[in-house]
C-alpha positions in Angstrom: 0.1 0.0 0.0 1.1 3.7 -0.9 -0.1 6.7 0.4 0.5 10.0 -1.4 -0.4 13.5 -0.3 0.9 16.8 -1.8 -0.1 20.1 -0.8 0.9 23.3 -3.1 0.3 26.8 -1.5 -1.4 29.1 -4.5 0.3 32.2 -5.8 -0.6 35.0 -3.6 0.5 38.3 -5.4 -0.5 41.6 -4.4 -4.1 42.2 -2.8 -4.7 45.5 -4.8 -7.4 44.0 -7.0 -9.4 42.3 -4.0 -12.0 45.3 -3.8 -15.8 45.2 -4.2 -17.1 41.9 -5.4 -13.7 40.4 -6.1 -13.1 40.3 -2.4 -15.1 37.2 -2.1 -12.8 35.4 -4.5 -9.7 36.6 -2.7 -10.8 34.5 0.2 -11.2 31.4 -2.3 -7.6 31.8 -3.6 -6.2 31.3 0.1 -7.5 27.6 0.2 -4.7 25.3 -0.6 -4.6 23.0 -3.6 -4.0 19.3 -2.8 -3.5 16.2 -4.4 -4.1 12.8 -2.6 -3.5 9.3 -3.6 -3.7 5.7 -2.2 -2.8 2.5 -4.1 -2.6 -1.2 -3.5 -0.7 -3.6 -5.5 -0.7 -7.6 -5.5 1.6 -9.6 -7.3 1.5 -13.5 -7.6 4.1 -15.4 -9.2 2.2 -18.9 -10.3 5.6 -20.1 -12.5 9.1 -19.9 -12.7 8.5 -17.0 -15.5 5.2 -16.0 -15.1 3.3 -13.7 -12.7 -0.2 -12.0 -12.3 -0.7 -8.6 -10.9 -3.6 -6.3 -10.0 -3.9 -2.9 -8.8 -5.9 0.0 -7.7 -5.4 3.5 -7.3 -8.0 6.1 -5.8 -6.8 9.8 -6.4 -8.5 13.2 -5.9 -7.5 16.8 -6.4 -8.8 19.9 -4.9 -8.4 23.8 -5.5 -6.4 25.0 -8.5 -4.6 21.6 -9.0 -8.0 20.1 -10.4 -8.0 22.5 -13.3 -8.2 20.2 -16.3 -9.2 17.2 -14.5 -12.6 16.0 -15.9 -13.4 14.4 -12.6 -11.6 15.2 -9.2 -12.1 11.9 -7.9 -10.6 8.8 -9.9 -10.4 5.2 -9.5 -7.9 3.5 -11.7 -7.8 -0.3 -11.5 -5.1 -2.5 -13.5 -4.6 -6.3 -14.0 -1.9 -7.9 -16.1 -0.1 -11.0 -16.9 3.9 -10.9 -17.0 6.2 -13.2 -18.6 10.1 -12.6 -17.7 12.8 -14.0 -20.1 
C-alpha cells in the first residue's frame, strides 16, 4: 500500500485588485491546493517465469490543481500478466 499527499500553496500576489465583488474570490484563493492518492498492488508468481498482478489507485485533487481534470476523484484499476525472459 502506498499513500501520497501533496499540498501546494497558491500564488498570492498583491491584493490591490481584491476590492468590491472580487473580495469574496480572494478568500477562495487562500485555500491550499491538494493531491491525495492511495494505491494497492498484489503480485503473484504462479510459475518460474510468469506472474500475475492487480492494482487499484484512488486519487483526488482539490483547488487549482483540479484545473483540467474532468473528474476530481478517480479510481484506476489495472490487471495484467507478465512473462520474464
